[in-house]
mmCIF file of the N, C-alpha and C atoms, coordinates in Angstrom:
data_MODEL
# 
_entry.id   MODEL 
# 
loop_
_atom_site.group_PDB 
_atom_site.id 
_atom_site.type_symbol 
_atom_site.label_atom_id 
_atom_site.label_alt_id 
_atom_site.label_comp_id 
_atom_site.label_asym_id 
_atom_site.label_entity_id 
_atom_site.label_seq_id 
_atom_site.pdbx_PDB_ins_code 
_atom_site.Cartn_x 
_atom_site.Cartn_y 
_atom_site.Cartn_z 
_atom_site.occupancy 
_atom_site.B_iso_or_equiv 
_atom_site.pdbx_formal_charge 
_atom_site.auth_seq_id 
_atom_site.auth_comp_id 
_atom_site.auth_asym_id 
_atom_site.auth_atom_id 
_atom_site.pdbx_PDB_model_num 
ATOM 1   N N  . MET A 1 1  ? 87.150  126.846 89.192 1.00 0.00 ? 1  MET A N  1 
ATOM 2   C CA . MET A 1 1  ? 85.741  125.658 87.830 1.00 0.00 ? 1  MET A CA 1 
ATOM 3   C C  . MET A 1 1  ? 86.527  124.699 87.293 1.00 0.00 ? 1  MET A C  1 
ATOM 4   N N  . ARG A 1 2  ? 88.132  124.896 87.273 1.00 0.00 ? 2  ARG A N  1 
ATOM 5   C CA . ARG A 1 2  ? 89.081  123.986 87.408 1.00 0.00 ? 2  ARG A CA 1 
ATOM 6   C C  . ARG A 1 2  ? 88.656  122.316 88.068 1.00 0.00 ? 2  ARG A C  1 
ATOM 7   N N  . ARG A 1 3  ? 88.775  123.330 89.528 1.00 0.00 ? 3  ARG A N  1 
ATOM 8   C CA . ARG A 1 3  ? 89.226  122.004 90.353 1.00 0.00 ? 3  ARG A CA 1 
ATOM 9   C C  . ARG A 1 3  ? 87.903  121.022 90.811 1.00 0.00 ? 3  ARG A C  1 
ATOM 10  N N  . LEU A 1 4  ? 86.508  122.025 90.723 1.00 0.00 ? 4  LEU A N  1 
ATOM 11  C CA . LEU A 1 4  ? 85.091  121.559 90.233 1.00 0.00 ? 4  LEU A CA 1 
ATOM 12  C C  . LEU A 1 4  ? 85.464  120.181 89.543 1.00 0.00 ? 4  LEU A C  1 
ATOM 13  N N  . LEU A 1 5  ? 86.200  120.209 87.888 1.00 0.00 ? 5  LEU A N  1 
ATOM 14  C CA . LEU A 1 5  ? 85.700  119.396 87.177 1.00 0.00 ? 5  LEU A CA 1 
ATOM 15  C C  . LEU A 1 5  ? 87.047  118.479 87.006 1.00 0.00 ? 5  LEU A C  1 
ATOM 16  N N  . LEU A 1 6  ? 88.091  118.774 87.870 1.00 0.00 ? 6  LEU A N  1 
ATOM 17  C CA . LEU A 1 6  ? 89.091  117.770 88.577 1.00 0.00 ? 6  LEU A CA 1 
ATOM 18  C C  . LEU A 1 6  ? 88.066  116.528 89.417 1.00 0.00 ? 6  LEU A C  1 
ATOM 19  N N  . PHE A 1 7  ? 87.646  117.463 90.503 1.00 0.00 ? 7  PHE A N  1 
ATOM 20  C CA . PHE A 1 7  ? 86.670  116.711 91.762 1.00 0.00 ? 7  PHE A CA 1 
ATOM 21  C C  . PHE A 1 7  ? 85.213  115.912 90.816 1.00 0.00 ? 7  PHE A C  1 
ATOM 22  N N  . LEU A 1 8  ? 85.147  116.332 89.805 1.00 0.00 ? 8  LEU A N  1 
ATOM 23  C CA . LEU A 1 8  ? 84.041  115.245 89.561 1.00 0.00 ? 8  LEU A CA 1 
ATOM 24  C C  . LEU A 1 8  ? 84.402  113.759 88.683 1.00 0.00 ? 8  LEU A C  1 
ATOM 25  N N  . LEU A 1 9  ? 85.619  114.409 87.828 1.00 0.00 ? 9  LEU A N  1 
ATOM 26  C CA . LEU A 1 9  ? 86.312  113.055 86.523 1.00 0.00 ? 9  LEU A CA 1 
ATOM 27  C C  . LEU A 1 9  ? 87.480  112.081 87.868 1.00 0.00 ? 9  LEU A C  1 
ATOM 28  N N  . PHE A 1 10 ? 87.577  112.563 89.340 1.00 0.00 ? 10 PHE A N  1 
ATOM 29  C CA . PHE A 1 10 ? 88.003  112.169 90.454 1.00 0.00 ? 10 PHE A CA 1 
ATOM 30  C C  . PHE A 1 10 ? 87.089  110.884 90.962 1.00 0.00 ? 10 PHE A C  1 
ATOM 31  N N  . MET A 1 11 ? 85.205  111.460 91.054 1.00 0.00 ? 11 MET A N  1 
ATOM 32  C CA . MET A 1 11 ? 84.204  110.659 90.789 1.00 0.00 ? 11 MET A CA 1 
ATOM 33  C C  . MET A 1 11 ? 84.085  110.019 90.484 1.00 0.00 ? 11 MET A C  1 
ATOM 34  N N  . LEU A 1 12 ? 83.969  110.160 89.266 1.00 0.00 ? 12 LEU A N  1 
ATOM 35  C CA . LEU A 1 12 ? 83.444  109.811 88.266 1.00 0.00 ? 12 LEU A CA 1 
ATOM 36  C C  . LEU A 1 12 ? 84.683  108.445 88.046 1.00 0.00 ? 12 LEU A C  1 
ATOM 37  N N  . SER A 1 13 ? 85.426  108.248 88.155 1.00 0.00 ? 13 SER A N  1 
ATOM 38  C CA . SER A 1 13 ? 86.731  107.613 87.768 1.00 0.00 ? 13 SER A CA 1 
ATOM 39  C C  . SER A 1 13 ? 86.586  106.436 88.637 1.00 0.00 ? 13 SER A C  1 
ATOM 40  N N  . THR A 1 14 ? 86.233  107.159 90.212 1.00 0.00 ? 14 THR A N  1 
ATOM 41  C CA . THR A 1 14 ? 86.200  106.031 91.139 1.00 0.00 ? 14 THR A CA 1 
ATOM 42  C C  . THR A 1 14 ? 84.959  105.336 91.636 1.00 0.00 ? 14 THR A C  1 
ATOM 43  N N  . ALA A 1 15 ? 84.276  106.415 90.564 1.00 0.00 ? 15 ALA A N  1 
ATOM 44  C CA . ALA A 1 15 ? 82.557  105.451 90.681 1.00 0.00 ? 15 ALA A CA 1 
ATOM 45  C C  . ALA A 1 15 ? 83.077  104.144 90.217 1.00 0.00 ? 15 ALA A C  1 
ATOM 46  N N  . ALA A 1 16 ? 83.511  104.496 88.530 1.00 0.00 ? 16 ALA A N  1 
ATOM 47  C CA . ALA A 1 16 ? 83.741  102.925 87.311 1.00 0.00 ? 16 ALA A CA 1 
ATOM 48  C C  . ALA A 1 16 ? 84.306  102.267 88.097 1.00 0.00 ? 16 ALA A C  1 
ATOM 49  N N  . ILE A 1 17 ? 85.742  102.169 88.754 1.00 0.00 ? 17 ILE A N  1 
ATOM 50  C CA . ILE A 1 17 ? 86.436  101.004 89.295 1.00 0.00 ? 17 ILE A CA 1 
ATOM 51  C C  . ILE A 1 17 ? 85.811  100.994 90.518 1.00 0.00 ? 17 ILE A C  1 
ATOM 52  N N  . ALA A 1 18 ? 84.751  101.336 91.276 1.00 0.00 ? 18 ALA A N  1 
ATOM 53  C CA . ALA A 1 18 ? 83.812  100.907 91.892 1.00 0.00 ? 18 ALA A CA 1 
ATOM 54  C C  . ALA A 1 18 ? 82.968  99.489  91.216 1.00 0.00 ? 18 ALA A C  1 
ATOM 55  N N  . LEU A 1 19 ? 82.660  99.905  90.789 1.00 0.00 ? 19 LEU A N  1 
ATOM 56  C CA . LEU A 1 19 ? 81.665  99.054  90.105 1.00 0.00 ? 19 LEU A CA 1 
ATOM 57  C C  . LEU A 1 19 ? 82.263  97.881  88.786 1.00 0.00 ? 19 LEU A C  1 
ATOM 58  N N  . PHE A 1 20 ? 83.229  98.531  88.344 1.00 0.00 ? 20 PHE A N  1 
ATOM 59  C CA . PHE A 1 20 ? 83.576  97.715  87.656 1.00 0.00 ? 20 PHE A CA 1 
ATOM 60  C C  . PHE A 1 20 ? 84.549  95.804  89.229 1.00 0.00 ? 20 PHE A C  1 
ATOM 61  N N  . SER A 1 21 ? 84.901  96.837  89.835 1.00 0.00 ? 21 SER A N  1 
ATOM 62  C CA . SER A 1 21 ? 85.531  95.479  90.843 1.00 0.00 ? 21 SER A CA 1 
ATOM 63  C C  . SER A 1 21 ? 84.208  94.909  91.737 1.00 0.00 ? 21 SER A C  1 
ATOM 64  N N  . VAL A 1 22 ? 82.820  95.484  91.816 1.00 0.00 ? 22 VAL A N  1 
ATOM 65  C CA . VAL A 1 22 ? 81.861  94.926  92.100 1.00 0.00 ? 22 VAL A CA 1 
ATOM 66  C C  . VAL A 1 22 ? 81.483  93.564  90.969 1.00 0.00 ? 22 VAL A C  1 
ATOM 67  N N  . GLN A 1 23 ? 81.785  93.533  89.850 1.00 0.00 ? 23 GLN A N  1 
ATOM 68  C CA . GLN A 1 23 ? 81.368  92.805  88.739 1.00 0.00 ? 23 GLN A CA 1 
ATOM 69  C C  . GLN A 1 23 ? 82.134  91.603  88.521 1.00 0.00 ? 23 GLN A C  1 
ATOM 70  N N  . ASN A 1 24 ? 83.518  92.022  88.638 1.00 0.00 ? 24 ASN A N  1 
ATOM 71  C CA . ASN A 1 24 ? 84.257  91.282  88.297 1.00 0.00 ? 24 ASN A CA 1 
ATOM 72  C C  . ASN A 1 24 ? 85.352  90.782  89.647 1.00 0.00 ? 24 ASN A C  1 
ATOM 73  N N  . ALA A 1 25 ? 84.846  89.616  90.650 1.00 0.00 ? 25 ALA A N  1 
ATOM 74  C CA . ALA A 1 25 ? 85.273  89.508  91.854 1.00 0.00 ? 25 ALA A CA 1 
ATOM 75  C C  . ALA A 1 25 ? 86.140  88.763  92.078 1.00 0.00 ? 25 ALA A C  1 
ATOM 76  N N  . THR A 1 26 ? 86.372  87.910  90.212 1.00 0.00 ? 26 THR A N  1 
ATOM 77  C CA . THR A 1 26 ? 87.711  86.590  89.763 1.00 0.00 ? 26 THR A CA 1 
ATOM 78  C C  . THR A 1 26 ? 88.931  86.675  90.897 1.00 0.00 ? 26 THR A C  1 
ATOM 79  N N  . ALA A 1 27 ? 89.060  85.886  91.485 1.00 0.00 ? 27 ALA A N  1 
ATOM 80  C CA . ALA A 1 27 ? 90.484  86.371  91.318 1.00 0.00 ? 27 ALA A CA 1 
ATOM 81  C C  . ALA A 1 27 ? 91.608  86.039  90.050 1.00 0.00 ? 27 ALA A C  1 
ATOM 82  N N  . VAL A 1 28 ? 92.762  86.616  90.160 1.00 0.00 ? 28 VAL A N  1 
ATOM 83  C CA . VAL A 1 28 ? 93.114  86.853  88.616 1.00 0.00 ? 28 VAL A CA 1 
ATOM 84  C C  . VAL A 1 28 ? 94.949  86.758  89.637 1.00 0.00 ? 28 VAL A C  1 
ATOM 85  N N  . SER A 1 29 ? 96.011  86.915  89.157 1.00 0.00 ? 29 SER A N  1 
ATOM 86  C CA . SER A 1 29 ? 97.221  86.826  89.457 1.00 0.00 ? 29 SER A CA 1 
ATOM 87  C C  . SER A 1 29 ? 98.527  87.176  88.041 1.00 0.00 ? 29 SER A C  1 
ATOM 88  N N  . LEU A 1 30 ? 99.003  88.078  88.041 1.00 0.00 ? 30 LEU A N  1 
ATOM 89  C CA . LEU A 1 30 ? 99.923  89.233  87.208 1.00 0.00 ? 30 LEU A CA 1 
ATOM 90  C C  . LEU A 1 30 ? 100.958 88.455  86.771 1.00 0.00 ? 30 LEU A C  1 
ATOM 91  N N  . ARG A 1 31 ? 102.030 87.878  85.833 1.00 0.00 ? 31 ARG A N  1 
ATOM 92  C CA . ARG A 1 31 ? 102.624 86.860  85.848 1.00 0.00 ? 31 ARG A CA 1 
ATOM 93  C C  . ARG A 1 31 ? 103.603 88.426  84.011 1.00 0.00 ? 31 ARG A C  1 
ATOM 94  N N  . PHE A 1 32 ? 104.714 88.553  84.504 1.00 0.00 ? 32 PHE A N  1 
ATOM 95  C CA . PHE A 1 32 ? 105.717 89.473  83.623 1.00 0.00 ? 32 PHE A CA 1 
ATOM 96  C C  . PHE A 1 32 ? 106.912 88.866  84.930 1.00 0.00 ? 32 PHE A C  1 
ATOM 97  N N  . LEU A 1 33 ? 107.545 88.075  82.849 1.00 0.00 ? 33 LEU A N  1 
ATOM 98  C CA . LEU A 1 33 ? 108.630 87.561  82.585 1.00 0.00 ? 33 LEU A CA 1 
ATOM 99  C C  . LEU A 1 33 ? 108.878 86.131  83.709 1.00 0.00 ? 33 LEU A C  1 
ATOM 100 N N  . ALA A 1 34 ? 109.742 86.453  84.822 1.00 0.00 ? 34 ALA A N  1 
ATOM 101 C CA . ALA A 1 34 ? 109.466 85.716  85.562 1.00 0.00 ? 34 ALA A CA 1 
ATOM 102 C C  . ALA A 1 34 ? 108.591 85.156  86.495 1.00 0.00 ? 34 ALA A C  1 
ATOM 103 N N  . TRP A 1 35 ? 108.560 86.195  87.046 1.00 0.00 ? 35 TRP A N  1 
ATOM 104 C CA . TRP A 1 35 ? 107.898 87.450  88.414 1.00 0.00 ? 35 TRP A CA 1 
ATOM 105 C C  . TRP A 1 35 ? 106.321 86.931  88.065 1.00 0.00 ? 35 TRP A C  1 
ATOM 106 N N  . GLN A 1 36 ? 105.515 86.378  88.893 1.00 0.00 ? 36 GLN A N  1 
ATOM 107 C CA . GLN A 1 36 ? 104.168 86.391  88.828 1.00 0.00 ? 36 GLN A CA 1 
ATOM 108 C C  . GLN A 1 36 ? 103.628 86.946  90.731 1.00 0.00 ? 36 GLN A C  1 
ATOM 109 N N  . SER A 1 37 ? 102.690 87.579  90.516 1.00 0.00 ? 37 SER A N  1 
ATOM 110 C CA . SER A 1 37 ? 101.648 87.665  91.661 1.00 0.00 ? 37 SER A CA 1 
ATOM 111 C C  . SER A 1 37 ? 100.935 86.382  92.703 1.00 0.00 ? 37 SER A C  1 
ATOM 112 N N  . ILE A 1 38 ? 101.069 87.095  94.152 1.00 0.00 ? 38 ILE A N  1 
ATOM 113 C CA . ILE A 1 38 ? 99.911  86.355  94.373 1.00 0.00 ? 38 ILE A CA 1 
ATOM 114 C C  . ILE A 1 38 ? 98.362  86.543  93.693 1.00 0.00 ? 38 ILE A C  1 
ATOM 115 N N  . GLN A 1 39 ? 97.141  86.285  93.642 1.00 0.00 ? 39 GLN A N  1 
ATOM 116 C CA . GLN A 1 39 ? 95.837  85.506  93.424 1.00 0.00 ? 39 GLN A CA 1 
ATOM 117 C C  . GLN A 1 39 ? 95.284  87.162  94.121 1.00 0.00 ? 39 GLN A C  1 
ATOM 118 N N  . LEU A 1 40 ? 94.876  87.694  93.601 1.00 0.00 ? 40 LEU A N  1 
ATOM 119 C CA . LEU A 1 40 ? 94.280  89.176  94.082 1.00 0.00 ? 40 LEU A CA 1 
ATOM 120 C C  . LEU A 1 40 ? 92.849  88.938  93.539 1.00 0.00 ? 40 LEU A C  1 
ATOM 121 N N  . PRO A 1 41 ? 91.655  90.009  93.796 1.00 0.00 ? 41 PRO A N  1 
ATOM 122 C CA . PRO A 1 41 ? 90.780  90.167  93.400 1.00 0.00 ? 41 PRO A CA 1 
ATOM 123 C C  . PRO A 1 41 ? 91.130  90.655  92.549 1.00 0.00 ? 41 PRO A C  1 
ATOM 124 N N  . LEU A 1 42 ? 90.468  91.138  90.385 1.00 0.00 ? 42 LEU A N  1 
ATOM 125 C CA . LEU A 1 42 ? 90.878  92.018  89.952 1.00 0.00 ? 42 LEU A CA 1 
ATOM 126 C C  . LEU A 1 42 ? 90.283  93.453  90.505 1.00 0.00 ? 42 LEU A C  1 
ATOM 127 N N  . GLY A 1 43 ? 89.834  93.275  91.183 1.00 0.00 ? 43 GLY A N  1 
ATOM 128 C CA . GLY A 1 43 ? 89.307  94.671  91.694 1.00 0.00 ? 43 GLY A CA 1 
ATOM 129 C C  . GLY A 1 43 ? 90.119  95.232  92.025 1.00 0.00 ? 43 GLY A C  1 
ATOM 130 N N  . LEU A 1 44 ? 90.573  94.464  93.063 1.00 0.00 ? 44 LEU A N  1 
ATOM 131 C CA . LEU A 1 44 ? 91.444  95.546  94.284 1.00 0.00 ? 44 LEU A CA 1 
ATOM 132 C C  . LEU A 1 44 ? 93.266  95.408  93.502 1.00 0.00 ? 44 LEU A C  1 
ATOM 133 N N  . LEU A 1 45 ? 93.500  94.680  92.624 1.00 0.00 ? 45 LEU A N  1 
ATOM 134 C CA . LEU A 1 45 ? 94.131  94.530  91.719 1.00 0.00 ? 45 LEU A CA 1 
ATOM 135 C C  . LEU A 1 45 ? 94.515  95.630  90.800 1.00 0.00 ? 45 LEU A C  1 
ATOM 136 N N  . LEU A 1 46 ? 93.221  96.562  90.416 1.00 0.00 ? 46 LEU A N  1 
ATOM 137 C CA . LEU A 1 46 ? 92.685  97.664  89.380 1.00 0.00 ? 46 LEU A CA 1 
ATOM 138 C C  . LEU A 1 46 ? 92.921  99.186  90.117 1.00 0.00 ? 46 LEU A C  1 
ATOM 139 N N  . VAL A 1 47 ? 92.251  98.758  91.586 1.00 0.00 ? 47 VAL A N  1 
ATOM 140 C CA . VAL A 1 47 ? 92.302  99.943  92.350 1.00 0.00 ? 47 VAL A CA 1 
ATOM 141 C C  . VAL A 1 47 ? 93.802  100.195 92.950 1.00 0.00 ? 47 VAL A C  1 
ATOM 142 N N  . LEU A 1 48 ? 94.619  98.779  93.078 1.00 0.00 ? 48 LEU A N  1 
ATOM 143 C CA . LEU A 1 48 ? 96.114  99.228  93.167 1.00 0.00 ? 48 LEU A CA 1 
ATOM 144 C C  . LEU A 1 48 ? 96.783  99.876  92.149 1.00 0.00 ? 48 LEU A C  1 
ATOM 145 N N  . VAL A 1 49 ? 96.210  99.170  91.352 1.00 0.00 ? 49 VAL A N  1 
ATOM 146 C CA . VAL A 1 49 ? 97.229  99.693  90.152 1.00 0.00 ? 49 VAL A CA 1 
ATOM 147 C C  . VAL A 1 49 ? 96.658  101.490 89.395 1.00 0.00 ? 49 VAL A C  1 
ATOM 148 N N  . ALA A 1 50 ? 95.947  101.174 89.692 1.00 0.00 ? 50 ALA A N  1 
ATOM 149 C CA . ALA A 1 50 ? 95.271  103.039 89.840 1.00 0.00 ? 50 ALA A CA 1 
ATOM 150 C C  . ALA A 1 50 ? 95.958  104.003 90.651 1.00 0.00 ? 50 ALA A C  1 
ATOM 151 N N  . ILE A 1 51 ? 96.705  104.158 91.553 1.00 0.00 ? 51 ILE A N  1 
ATOM 152 C CA . ILE A 1 51 ? 96.640  104.115 93.295 1.00 0.00 ? 51 ILE A CA 1 
ATOM 153 C C  . ILE A 1 51 ? 98.422  104.384 92.616 1.00 0.00 ? 51 ILE A C  1 
ATOM 154 N N  . LEU A 1 52 ? 98.891  103.653 92.061 1.00 0.00 ? 52 LEU A N  1 
ATOM 155 C CA . LEU A 1 52 ? 100.003 104.062 91.248 1.00 0.00 ? 52 LEU A CA 1 
ATOM 156 C C  . LEU A 1 52 ? 100.288 104.496 89.966 1.00 0.00 ? 52 LEU A C  1 
ATOM 157 N N  . ALA A 1 53 ? 99.060  104.504 89.048 1.00 0.00 ? 53 ALA A N  1 
ATOM 158 C CA . ALA A 1 53 ? 99.595  105.203 88.027 1.00 0.00 ? 53 ALA A CA 1 
ATOM 159 C C  . ALA A 1 53 ? 99.321  106.498 89.261 1.00 0.00 ? 53 ALA A C  1 
ATOM 160 N N  . MET A 1 54 ? 98.434  106.751 89.904 1.00 0.00 ? 54 MET A N  1 
ATOM 161 C CA . MET A 1 54 ? 98.467  108.401 90.498 1.00 0.00 ? 54 MET A CA 1 
ATOM 162 C C  . MET A 1 54 ? 99.578  108.395 91.186 1.00 0.00 ? 54 MET A C  1 
ATOM 163 N N  . TRP A 1 55 ? 100.368 107.492 91.775 1.00 0.00 ? 55 TRP A N  1 
ATOM 164 C CA . TRP A 1 55 ? 101.467 108.174 92.934 1.00 0.00 ? 55 TRP A CA 1 
ATOM 165 C C  . TRP A 1 55 ? 102.907 108.688 91.824 1.00 0.00 ? 55 TRP A C  1 
ATOM 166 N N  . ILE A 1 56 ? 103.249 107.595 90.680 1.00 0.00 ? 56 ILE A N  1 
ATOM 167 C CA . ILE A 1 56 ? 104.458 107.262 89.856 1.00 0.00 ? 56 ILE A CA 1 
ATOM 168 C C  . ILE A 1 56 ? 104.900 109.165 89.710 1.00 0.00 ? 56 ILE A C  1 
ATOM 169 N N  . PRO A 1 57 ? 103.846 109.862 88.993 1.00 0.00 ? 57 PRO A N  1 
ATOM 170 C CA . PRO A 1 57 ? 104.213 111.213 88.149 1.00 0.00 ? 57 PRO A CA 1 
ATOM 171 C C  . PRO A 1 57 ? 103.718 112.173 89.794 1.00 0.00 ? 57 PRO A C  1 
ATOM 172 N N  . TYR A 1 58 ? 103.543 112.385 90.560 1.00 0.00 ? 58 TYR A N  1 
ATOM 173 C CA . TYR A 1 58 ? 103.443 112.878 91.512 1.00 0.00 ? 58 TYR A CA 1 
ATOM 174 C C  . TYR A 1 58 ? 105.734 112.521 92.333 1.00 0.00 ? 58 TYR A C  1 
ATOM 175 N N  . TRP A 1 59 ? 105.367 111.099 92.816 1.00 0.00 ? 59 TRP A N  1 
ATOM 176 C CA . TRP A 1 59 ? 106.418 111.145 93.088 1.00 0.00 ? 59 TRP A CA 1 
ATOM 177 C C  . TRP A 1 59 ? 107.506 111.629 91.965 1.00 0.00 ? 59 TRP A C  1 
ATOM 178 N N  . ALA A 1 60 ? 107.679 111.465 91.407 1.00 0.00 ? 60 ALA A N  1 
ATOM 179 C CA . ALA A 1 60 ? 108.021 112.000 89.876 1.00 0.00 ? 60 ALA A CA 1 
ATOM 180 C C  . ALA A 1 60 ? 108.422 113.731 89.701 1.00 0.00 ? 60 ALA A C  1 
ATOM 181 N N  . SER A 1 61 ? 107.073 114.127 89.755 1.00 0.00 ? 61 SER A N  1 
ATOM 182 C CA . SER A 1 61 ? 107.836 115.563 89.968 1.00 0.00 ? 61 SER A CA 1 
ATOM 183 C C  . SER A 1 61 ? 107.748 116.808 91.084 1.00 0.00 ? 61 SER A C  1 
ATOM 184 N N  . ALA A 1 62 ? 108.115 115.345 92.377 1.00 0.00 ? 62 ALA A N  1 
ATOM 185 C CA . ALA A 1 62 ? 108.600 116.331 93.402 1.00 0.00 ? 62 ALA A CA 1 
ATOM 186 C C  . ALA A 1 62 ? 110.166 115.695 93.873 1.00 0.00 ? 62 ALA A C  1 
ATOM 187 N N  . GLY A 1 63 ? 110.273 115.793 92.924 1.00 0.00 ? 63 GLY A N  1 
ATOM 188 C CA . GLY A 1 63 ? 111.665 116.361 93.158 1.00 0.00 ? 63 GLY A CA 1 
ATOM 189 C C  . GLY A 1 63 ? 112.464 117.292 91.817 1.00 0.00 ? 63 GLY A C  1 
ATOM 190 N N  . ARG A 1 64 ? 111.228 118.058 91.579 1.00 0.00 ? 64 ARG A N  1 
ATOM 191 C CA . ARG A 1 64 ? 111.884 119.367 90.834 1.00 0.00 ? 64 ARG A CA 1 
ATOM 192 C C  . ARG A 1 64 ? 111.773 120.444 91.515 1.00 0.00 ? 64 ARG A C  1 
# 
């Protein structure tokens, strides 16, 4: 049952990201201190950040 709920949560968040991406196709760039990224569509940037947010905890716990 837990796997089903996690799957549904994953699918719901994926659908929300896809809908947000389609409706916000304007190009944006990130700026942090002196660093600035290239211009990317907001949806693509959101997908990259979501993947990074899922990968970092997995990577951090792999050493344990």
